[in-house]
C-alpha positions in Angstrom: 96.0 101.6 123.1 93.5 104.0 124.6 91.9 103.2 128.0 88.3 101.9 128.0 85.9 103.8 130.1 83.6 101.9 132.4 80.5 103.2 130.6 81.6 101.4 127.4 82.6 98.1 128.9 79.3 96.1 129.1 75.6 95.8 128.3 73.0 98.1 129.7 70.2 96.8 131.7 67.8 97.6 128.8 69.9 95.5 126.4 69.9 92.5 128.7 66.1 92.8 129.3 65.5 92.9 125.5 67.7 89.9 124.9 65.8 87.9 127.6 62.5 88.9 126.1 63.7 87.7 122.6 64.8 84.4 124.2 61.5 84.0 126.1 59.4 84.6 122.9 61.5 82.1 121.0 61.0 79.4 123.7 57.3 80.0 123.7 57.1 79.6 119.9 59.1 76.4 120.0 56.9 75.1 122.8 53.8 75.8 120.7 55.2 74.0 117.7 56.2 70.9 119.8 52.7 70.9 121.5 50.9 71.0 118.1 53.1 68.2 116.7 52.4 66.0 119.8 48.7 66.5 119.3 49.0 65.7 115.6 50.9 62.5 116.4 48.4 61.4 119.0 45.5 61.9 116.6 47.4 60.0 113.9 48.0 57.1 116.3 44.4 57.1 117.3 43.3 57.0 113.6 45.8 54.3 112.7 44.5 52.1 115.6 40.9 52.7 114.5 41.7 51.7 110.9 43.5 48.6 112.2 40.3 47.7 114.2 38.3 48.3 111.1 40.5 46.0 109.0 40.2 43.3 111.7 36.4 43.7 111.8 36.2 43.7 108.0 37.9 40.3 107.9 36.1 38.8 110.9 32.7 40.5 111.3 31.3 40.3 107.8 29.9 36.8 107.0 31.1 35.1 103.9 28.8 35.1 100.8 27.0 31.9 101.8 25.9 33.4 105.1 25.5 37.1 104.3 21.9 38.2 104.6 20.2 41.5 104.9 20.3 42.8 108.5 22.6 44.1 111.2 25.4 42.4 113.0 27.2 43.9 116.1 30.2 43.0 118.1 33.5 44.1 119.4 37.2 43.9 118.5 39.3 44.6 121.6 37.9 47.8 123.1 36.3 49.0 119.8 32.7 48.3 118.9 31.6 47.5 115.3 28.4 47.3 113.5 27.7 45.8 110.1 24.6 46.6 108.1 23.8 44.7 104.9 21.0 45.5 102.5 20.2 44.6 98.9 21.8 47.0 96.4 19.1 48.4 94.2 16.0 46.4 93.0 15.2 43.8 90.5 17.4 41.0 91.9 14.5 38.6 92.4 15.6 35.0 91.8 13.1 32.4 90.6 12.0 29.9 93.2 14.2 26.8 93.3 17.0 28.6 91.5 20.3 30.0 92.8 21.9 33.3 92.0 23.9 36.2 93.3 22.6 39.3 94.8 24.8 42.4 95.4 24.6 43.5 99.0 25.5 47.0 100.2 27.6 46.4 103.4 28.3 49.3 105.7 30.9 48.7 108.4 31.1 51.2 111.2 33.7 51.0 113.9 33.7 53.2 117.0 36.6 53.5 119.4 36.3 54.0 123.2 37.3 57.7 122.7 34.2 58.2 120.5 36.1 58.4 117.2 34.2 56.7 114.3 35.3 55.3 111.0 32.8 54.0 108.4 33.4 51.9 105.3 30.9 51.0 102.6 31.5 48.1 100.2 29.5 45.7 98.0 29.6 42.0 98.5 27.8 39.3 96.6 25.5 37.0 98.5 23.8 33.9 97.4 20.2 34.4 96.5 17.3 32.0 96.9 18.2 28.4 97.2 
């Protein structure tokens, strides 16, 4: 076996520095991906909480068809604020005096979180007309 000279026995300083640079760039890239994922998860959690607050407000904030009337209703669910706005949908729903009928109402539910995020839902509900 031939003897190994000292010059061929290890890495040069340049090779070590290049290896360290590659490792550093890899760690920075991994950190950026993790940071982006954490922000995405936080936004998703905020949106899910806002949708849950909207569902709670949808069930509790909008009056039933016997009490739904055009106008605005406001309140809070936990730390989130909600606002319901009801208005007749279209025209020509006049009900003769002394008669009962159903009038479609456009109901807009808007929920705003403490963070300022907003979610809005529009639906149609039937309300009792003139009684």
